[in-house]
Every structure is written in structure tokens, then in C-alpha cells.
Kinemage of the C-alpha trace (Angstrom):
@kinemage 1
@onewidth
@group {chain A} dominant
@subgroup {mainchain}
@vectorlist {calphas} color= white
{ca unk a 1} P 0.000 0.000 0.000
{ca unk a 2} L 1.307 3.341 -1.009
{ca unk a 3} L 0.822 6.715 0.625
{ca unk a 4} L -2.021 7.629 -1.741
{ca unk a 5} L -4.203 4.962 -0.097
{ca unk a 6} L -3.793 6.680 3.258
{ca unk a 7} L -4.672 10.021 1.676
{ca unk a 8} L -7.818 8.529 0.162
{ca unk a 9} L -8.738 6.909 3.467
{ca unk a 10} L -8.247 10.250 5.207
{ca unk a 11} L -10.410 11.952 2.577
{ca unk a 12} L -13.152 9.337 3.018
{ca unk a 13} L -13.001 9.823 6.782
{ca unk a 14} L -13.393 13.591 6.354
{ca unk a 15} L -16.334 13.086 3.989
{ca unk a 16} L -17.932 10.687 6.452
{ca unk a 17} L -17.609 13.246 9.250
{ca unk a 18} L -19.166 15.946 7.051
{ca unk a 19} L -22.061 13.682 6.075
{ca unk a 20} L -22.704 12.735 9.715
{ca unk a 21} L -22.762 16.396 10.712
{ca unk a 22} L -25.137 17.218 7.849
{ca unk a 23} L -27.476 14.389 8.888
{ca unk a 24} L -27.430 15.643 12.485
{ca unk a 25} L -28.345 19.154 11.325
{ca unk a 26} L -31.191 17.824 9.171
{ca unk a 27} L -32.480 15.718 12.074
{ca unk a 28} L -32.336 18.702 14.412
{ca unk a 29} L -34.229 20.812 11.885
{ca unk a 30} L -36.895 18.432 10.601
{ca unk a 31} L -36.980 15.671 13.225
{ca unk a 32} L -39.498 17.345 15.519
{ca unk a 33} L -41.788 18.187 12.616
{ca unk a 34} L -41.745 14.573 11.435
{ca unk a 35} L -42.324 13.232 14.947
{ca unk a 36} L -45.492 15.303 15.171
{ca unk a 37} L -46.781 15.074 11.591
{ca unk a 38} L -46.240 11.380 10.863
{ca unk a 39} L -48.504 10.034 13.643
{ca unk a 40} L -51.100 12.692 12.845
{ca unk a 41} L -51.253 11.753 9.164
{ca unk a 42} L -51.256 8.039 9.980
{ca unk a 43} L -54.138 8.311 12.451
{ca unk a 44} L -56.075 10.610 10.114
{ca unk a 45} L -55.491 8.153 7.242
{ca unk a 46} L -56.779 5.221 9.297
{ca unk a 47} L -59.846 7.051 10.635
{ca unk a 48} L -60.793 8.530 7.275
{ca unk a 49} L -60.433 5.149 5.557
{ca unk a 50} L -62.711 3.574 8.184
{ca unk a 51} L -65.170 6.410 7.629
{ca unk a 52} L -65.100 6.044 3.840
{ca unk a 53} L -65.141 2.278 3.543
{ca unk a 54} L -67.017 1.315 6.715
{ca unk a 55} L -69.827 3.848 6.523
{ca unk a 56} L -72.950 2.221 5.073
{ca unk a 57} L -75.652 4.468 6.477
{ca unk a 58} L -74.543 7.913 5.317
{ca unk a 59} L -73.496 9.158 1.927
{ca unk a 60} L -69.844 10.054 1.607
{ca unk a 61} L -69.147 13.715 0.945
{ca unk a 62} L -66.569 15.131 -1.395
{ca unk a 63} L -64.804 16.732 1.572
{ca unk a 64} L -64.256 13.326 3.178
{ca unk a 65} L -62.812 11.969 -0.057
{ca unk a 66} L -60.465 14.938 -0.421
{ca unk a 67} L -59.406 14.595 3.213
{ca unk a 68} L -58.562 10.929 2.612
{ca unk a 69} L -56.647 11.690 -0.609
{ca unk a 70} L -54.629 14.448 1.069
{ca unk a 71} L -53.490 12.098 3.837
{ca unk a 72} L -52.633 9.355 1.359
{ca unk a 73} L -50.510 11.911 -0.498
{ca unk a 74} L -48.754 13.150 2.657
{ca unk a 75} L -47.975 9.633 3.891
{ca unk a 76} L -46.681 8.552 0.493
{ca unk a 77} L -44.401 11.593 0.250
{ca unk a 78} L -42.961 11.002 3.720
{ca unk a 79} L -42.505 7.249 3.282
{ca unk a 80} L -41.241 7.278 -0.304
{ca unk a 81} L -38.667 9.980 0.418
{ca unk a 82} L -37.365 8.012 3.378
{ca unk a 83} L -37.262 4.848 1.286
{ca unk a 84} L -35.237 6.485 -1.516
{ca unk a 85} L -32.460 7.781 0.743
{ca unk a 86} L -30.569 4.457 1.199
{ca unk a 87} L -30.691 3.771 -2.551
{ca unk a 88} L -29.288 7.188 -3.385
{ca unk a 89} L -26.585 6.917 -0.739
{ca unk a 90} L -25.396 3.540 -2.017
{ca unk a 91} L -25.409 4.814 -5.614
{ca unk a 92} L -23.442 7.961 -4.750
{ca unk a 93} L -20.940 6.069 -2.593
{ca unk a 94} L -20.338 3.576 -5.416
{ca unk a 95} L -19.760 6.453 -7.839
{ca unk a 96} L -17.353 8.078 -5.392
{ca unk a 97} L -15.387 4.868 -4.826
{ca unk a 98} L -15.149 4.252 -8.564
{ca unk a 99} L -13.999 7.807 -9.210
{ca unk a 100} L -11.360 7.501 -6.476
{ca unk a 101} L -10.173 4.180 -7.796
{ca unk a 102} L -9.739 5.302 -11.391
{ca unk a 103} L -8.543 8.857 -10.883
{ca unk a 104} L -5.014 10.024 -10.383
{ca unk a 105} L -6.103 13.061 -8.388
{ca unk a 106} L -4.700 13.322 -4.900
{ca unk a 107} L -7.018 14.222 -2.027
{ca unk a 108} L -4.310 15.873 0.042
{ca unk a 109} L -6.123 19.228 0.032
{ca unk a 110} L -8.867 17.879 2.288
């Protein structure tokens, strides 16, 4: 192993530290909002679906349908965005590793 491997390892360590700090800042910013909004949208989704599909005596209003659709949309946005993050991270890390492997650029400036 040459010295450029240690430089690359040091660069990867610095990038890892920066990513961890960025994730901590995002969690501090949006974590409380998600803790409050996710259970609200889940409970509203469950109750509105029971109202729409379990209600046989009353006619369903357009407002109830729109309420149900809005909560389906909010839950899908929250869950799909969280599901896409690991895929994007693995794709970007693979691209970074491949670019480090095949480039002759030194990371000593980091």
C-alpha cells in the first residue's frame, strides 16, 4: 500500500464526518416536525379510511374523499422519500469509490 491509499482513506473519513454532521443538522431541523406530523397523518389516514369504507348508512361527501386523498398523499411523500435515501446513498458512494479508484487526483487538500 502506497501513501495515496492513506490520503484517500483520510479523505473518506473527512467526507464521512461531514455527512454525519449534515445528517445531524437535518435531524435537528426536521426531526421534531416529522415526529409530530407522521402520527397525525397516519391516524387521520386510518380514521378517514374507516369512515369512507365502513360507513354504510350515510353518503360520503366530497370533503371526506379529499381529506382521505390528502393524507394518502402526505404519507406517500414522507414514506417514499425516506425509502429512496438508502438507494441514493449507495449509488453515490459507489460512484465516489469508482472515481477515487480510477482517478489520479490526490485528495491531500482535504
